[in-house]
N, C-alpha and C positions, 0 to 999 in steps of 0.2 A: 607188566603194566608200568608205564612211564609217567612220572608226574612232572609237569612243566609249570612252575609258579610264574605268573605274569602279574605285574603290578600296574594298576591303572588308578590315577587320581591321588592316592595317598602314598606316604613313604613307608608305612608299616605293612608287613605282610598280614593277610587275613588269618592265616594259619601259620604257626611256627614251623621252622624247618624240622624240628623233632616230630611234630604231628604229621607233616607231610611224609617224613621217612617211615613213620609207623603205618600210615596208609599204604605206602608202597610195599612194605615188608609183609603186611597182612594180605594184600590182594594180588601179589605177584604170581601166586599159584593158579589164579583163575585163567582159563584159556582165552578170555577176552584180551585182545591186543591193544585195546583202546587206551588213550592217555587220559590222565586226570589233569585238567588245566585249571589252576587256581588263580582267581582274580580277586582284587580288592573290591572293586565296584564295577557293576555292569548295568546297562539299561534293563536287560532281561536275559537270564541264562537260557531260556528257550529260544529267544531270537538269535542269540549268539550260536547256540548249538545248531540251529537250522542253517545258519550261514556256513558253519564248519561242515555240516553234512553236504551242502551244495558243493563245497570245495573238495569233497572226497574223504572226509574223516572216517576212520575205521569204526566198525561196530564196537560198542563198549566204551567209546570216548565219553568223558564226563566233563561238563563245565561246572565248576564250583565257584561260588562268589560269597564274599562276606556280606555284601548288601546289594540291593537292586534299586534303581531309581524308577523303573517302570515294570515292576514285577507283575506277572499276569496270572489271573484266576479264570475260572470258567465264565462263560457268557459275557466276555468283554470286561470283566471286573478287574480291578487292580489288586495286587497282593502286597500288604504292608511288610517291608523288608529292611528294617533298620540294621545298622552295623553291629557286629560283635555278639548278637543274641540269637539268631536263627540259623537254620541249616537250609541253604538254597542251592539246588543243583539240578542239572538236566543231563539225561542219559540218551545217547544216540543208539538206536537199534535199526537193524535192517532185516525185519522178520520175513520169513517165507510162509506167510499166512494168507489165506483168502481174504478178500476185502471185508466180508461179513464177520471175520474173526478179529479184525483190528481192534474193536472196542474191548475185547477181552484183555488187552494190554493194560488198560486202566484198572480193571479189577485185579489183575495180577500184581501191579505195582502197589495197590492199596494193601493187599495181603502182605507183601514183602515189607512194607513200611510198618504196619501195625504190629507184626510179629517181631520185627527188629526192636521196636520200642519196648515191647513187653518182655523181650529176652534180656534187655540190659538192666532194667531197674524194677522188674515185676510191676510195671505200670498197668493201669486198667484201661488202656486205650482201646477204642472200638471203632467200627466202620459205619458210615452212613452213605448209602447209595446216592450217586455213583462214585464219588471221589473224595469224600471228606474223612478226615481222621479226627475223632472226638476223644476228649478226656473229661470225664464227669459231665458229659452232654454239652460241652462247649467245644468250639472248633480249635483244634490244635494244629491242624495242617491240612494240606490239600494236594491234589495231583492234577496236572494239566497235560494231557497227551495231544500232540499235534502231528498229523500225518503230512508228509511232504511228498507230493506226487510229481511235481514239475521239476525239471532240471535233470542233470545226468546221474544223480545218485539219490533215488527215492528211499524213503525210510520213515521212521517215527521218532519223534523227540518226546521223552517223558520228563516233565518238569515236576519237581517235588519241593515243597516248602513246609518247614516245620518250625513252630515257635518253641524255642528251647529255654532261653533265660530272660525273656522280657519280663520286666516287673509291672508293666502296664501297657495300655494301648490307647490310641486316639479315641475320643469320645464317641465317634460314629460307629466304632466296632467293639467298644469296651464291653458291651453286654453280651457279645457273641463269641469273641475270641478269647483264648487263654494260652498259657505256656506251661511247660513242665514245671518251671520254677513256681509259678503262681499256684498250681494245683498241689504240689508236693513239698515245696520249701527247699528243694534242691534240684539239680539237673546233671545229666551226664555230659561229658565232653562231646562237642559236636563231631570231632573226627572219629570218635568211637561209634557214634550213631551212623555216620557215613559208611564206615567199614561194614557194620552189621547189615545195613540196608542194601549195599551193593552186593554182598554175598547172597542175601536172600533174593535179590532181583535176578541174579544169574541163575540160581537154582530153580526158581519158579518160571523163568523164561524158558529154560530147557524143557520143563514139564509142559509148557504151553506149546512149544514147537513139536513135542512128541504127541500132539493131539490129545492131551489129557486135561482138557479144560474142566472136566468134572471134578478133578482134584482141587483145582484153583477155586471153583465155586464152593466146594465143601469147606475149604479153609476160610473163605469169605464168610460163610454162614456161621462158622464157629467164632468169628470175631466181630459179630454185630449183635446189637440188642434191639434193632428196629423191627425185626420180623415179628408179626403178631401184635404190633402196636398201631394206634391211630396216627395217620399222617395227613398232611396236605401236600399235593403234588401239582406244581405248576408246569403245564406242558403247552407250549405255544401261548395263546392268549387265554387259556382256560385253566382254572384251578380246580382240582379234583379232591374230594374228601373220601377217605376210606381207611382200610386196614392193609398194611404192607404184609403180604402173605409169604412170598418166597422170591428167589431168583429162578427163572426158567433155565433151560439148557443153553440158551444163548446169552445169559447174563442180564436179561431184561427183568425189571422189577414188576412182579405180579401184584396187583392191588385189587382187593375186593371193595368196590365202591359202595358208598352209602345207598346208592340206588339199587344195589343187588347185583350189578354187572361186575364181571371180573375182566380186567384188562392188563396186558403185559406191555409196559412202557419201555421203549428203547432209550429214552432220555427224559430229563425233567429236573426240576428243582424241588427237593423234598424239605418240608418243615415237619419236625416232630411235634405232634399235638400232646399237650399235657393232660 
């Protein structure tokens, strides 16, 4: 695994050379041949990774940025990505999966991230379907998977954003977002988190390619507290109220609605009810 630090906008490197060397030393044993390309600032790591995929970047390539000016979340939302405080990166994959299996990549990435967090500092991070990382029931991070089907090199880009050392957030998200620093009073080094997450991503990706999505779903269930709890789920123009029961074999969220009906949702926006 080769690391190529590229500097855009500022003069200071987003990660020190010692940190970049540590990343390379720890990850060079992985079979992935992809490069880790470290930027100071980008519009969006996902957009840049998609461009690199179009140009033929190898599977396992990672775009890492200290900050994003147009960080992306689900449903067209922006992701707050200030410098020096968060972990923002995108991974390029070229999975040999059927089309109906592609959504499993988001669940796979969520498991890899939450377990990496809890491995480092015994955090109490949990998962909220389909793509949120929570700490003390506030949003610590998120995952955005984007499939690229046009062009000479199809694949999937998995973007990951984690709030590590932010001391506060803008007023419009202050009640929802949190960071490791806010919740614990301390925080791990970003490069250590990156190493753990990429190791986990590789391991769980191999499991998924071996057609063992059941193991991914089992680990997802072990790392969530939302099953058996009341939720609101917005799907399209409708908001449903009910109890989150389980994930089915396809990773859909099974909800027992207040009406008595039970539905498996492929997508939606979940709010935990108190």
